[in-house]
Each structure stands twice: as C-alpha cells, then as structure tokens.
N, C-alpha and C positions, 0 to 999 in steps of 0.2 A: 791580769786577767788570763786565765787559761783558755787555750784555744782547743776545742773538742778534736779528737783525732778521728777521721772518718774511716780509718783502717782498723777493722776489729781485730786483727792479728797482733802478734808481738813484733812484727817485722820493723816497725818504727820506734821501738824502745830505744831509749838512749843508754849509754854504758852503764850508767848508775841504776836505772831501771832494771836492766838485765842482770847486774850483780845482785841487786835485792831480791829478784825473782829467783836467782840461783840458790841464794843463801836460804830461803823459805820454801823452796820446792822439795817436798818429801821424796825420798827413794821409794822404789817399789819393792814389794815383797820378794824375799829370795825364792819363795814357791813359784812366783809367775816366771822367773828365769829359768828355774829348774824344769818347769813344764814346756817352755819354748826349747830349750836345748835338749830335753829328752826326746820330744817329738822330732826335732831336726835330726838327732842322731838315729833314732829309729827307722826314718824314712830314708836313710843313706846320705844324709847331708854331710857336706865336708866343713872344716872348720878354718879354712883359709881367710876368707874376707867377709866382713859384714858392713852393711851400711843402715845407719839409723837416720831416717827421714823425720824433719820437723823436730829437730834434737833439742832446740832451744840452747840452754847453756851446757848440755851434754851429760846430765845425770845418767840417764838410761845407757847413753853410749859407753861412758866409762864402766857401768856395771856389766854390760855385755861383751865388751872388749876383751875381758879377761879370758874369754873362751877361744878367740880368734887369733891368728897370726897378724892380720891387718884389720883395721877398724876406721870407718870413715863416719863422721858425724856431719850431718847437713841441715842448714836451716835457712830460710829466707831473710832472716833478721840479722843484718851485719853486727849490731851490738851483741846479740845473743852469741854469735860466733866468736866475737871479740872475747867475751866472757868465758867461753868454752875453752878457747886457746890459752887464755890466762891460767884457767884451772888444770888444764893439761890431762893427761891420762895415758895409760900404756895398755899394750896388748898382752897377751900370754907369753909372747917371746921378747917383751921389752920395747917394742916399736912404739914411737909416739903415735896417738890418734891423730890422723888427719882431719882438720876442720875446714869445711868448704861452705860457701854460700851458694844456695840453690834451692830448687823447689821441687815438690813431690810429683810435678807434671813434666820435668825438663832434665832429670838427673842423669840421663845417659848422654847428655851433651857435656857433662863435666869431665874434664882431662882426667880426672881421677877414677872415673867410672866408665869402663867400656862395655861393649855387649859381651854377655855371657861371662862376666867377671865375678859375680856376687854369689855366695853361698846362703847368705841370709839378709832379709831386709826387714828391718823393724820400724814401726812407727807407734810411739808411746804417746797417747793423748792429743794426737795432732791430725788424724786422719779426717776429721770433719772438716778440715779447712781445704782438702784436696778436691780436684775435679777428679772423680774416680775413674772415668773412662780414660783420661789421660794418663793417670797413675797405673792403671792396669796395662795400658800399652807399653809404658816404660818398663815395668815389672817383666813383661813378657821379652823385653830385648836384653835386660840386664841380668837376670836370674839364670844360674847355671841349671842344667837338668839335675833334679833331685834337690834343688834349693828350696827354701822355705820363706814365706812371708808371714810375719807376726804381727798383727795390729791389735792393740788394746786401748780400751777407753773405759770410763766408768759408765755402768748402766744408764741408759737415758731413753725417755719416750721420744726425744727430739732427734735422736740420731739413729737412723735405720739405713741399712745397706741391703740392696738386692743381692741374691746369692750370685757368685760369679762361678763361671764354669770350672775354673781351676780350683776352686776351694775344697779343701779337705778338712774335716774336723779332727783334732787330735784325740778324741774320745771315741 
C-alpha cells in the first residue's frame, strides 16, 4: 500500500525518484539563458557568483554556471541535492558547483551565501513554491548592487505575482 505524500513539493523524493526526475527533466532553451545573460551584462551585472534556487537535480544550475566563476545550487530536497552532487558540474573557471540544502525563504542564512555576495539569482520553474515576501527580503540582502534576479516558469493562469518595486523588465 502506498501512503500519499502530504507534501506537494519534491522535497521528500527518494534518491531513486530524484534520479528519475533528473533523467527526464528537459533542459531549457539556449535563448532563455542568452536573454538572462544579455540583460545581466547590459545592466552592469558582474559574473562572479550565481545562486540557483529550487534547483532540483541542478539542470539549470549546470547550464548557467558556465557563465560564472562560482555557482551554488540550492534546493529543499535532500535527495534532489544528492542527485545534483552525483551529476556534478563546473563553472566557467572549472570550479565545482556547490550544492546545498536550503529554501527560497532562508538562503542568506546558508554558510555559502552571505549578504551582498550574489551577482545573479535564478529560479527555474520553482518560484510558485516560495513565500514571495520572504523571498524578496532575502534577495534584498544577498544581491549585489547591479545584480539580477531571473525567475521563469511556463505560462499559467494559476500563477500570478504582484509587481515588485525592484522589478525591471528586460524589454
């Protein structure tokens, strides 16, 4: 008998489930990354450190890490981070991606993320799990001046965010 999981997120996945998810999770189009990176560069962003929140097994983290000297993938799921660690990944200067267990609401408390240390924060298909007020408070602490926050999801009438005062469209 299977007991239903009351947690609707991936945080309680087993290692096998996380590995299966990673194997079947498609990558994002190169054009998406080009848009993010071009916007970041045009607005004076630096390319030292990126944090990918809700990274799951790290597919987007590995893709974006190639533009940065340091990269951190963060997810609330222990098995997801375990799978990300097994799959590995490198930054543009050959450093290993750092994988940590954490949330979109408390990431400045992580040893790997201090105040004013991040050039780019990405969230690929996970922002709908976050408490947005707490998330933006963390962003305000962690992001360097001139830094960028890039959130992406598929279009949905179920997912709507009020505009944030710091929001700037890349268009």
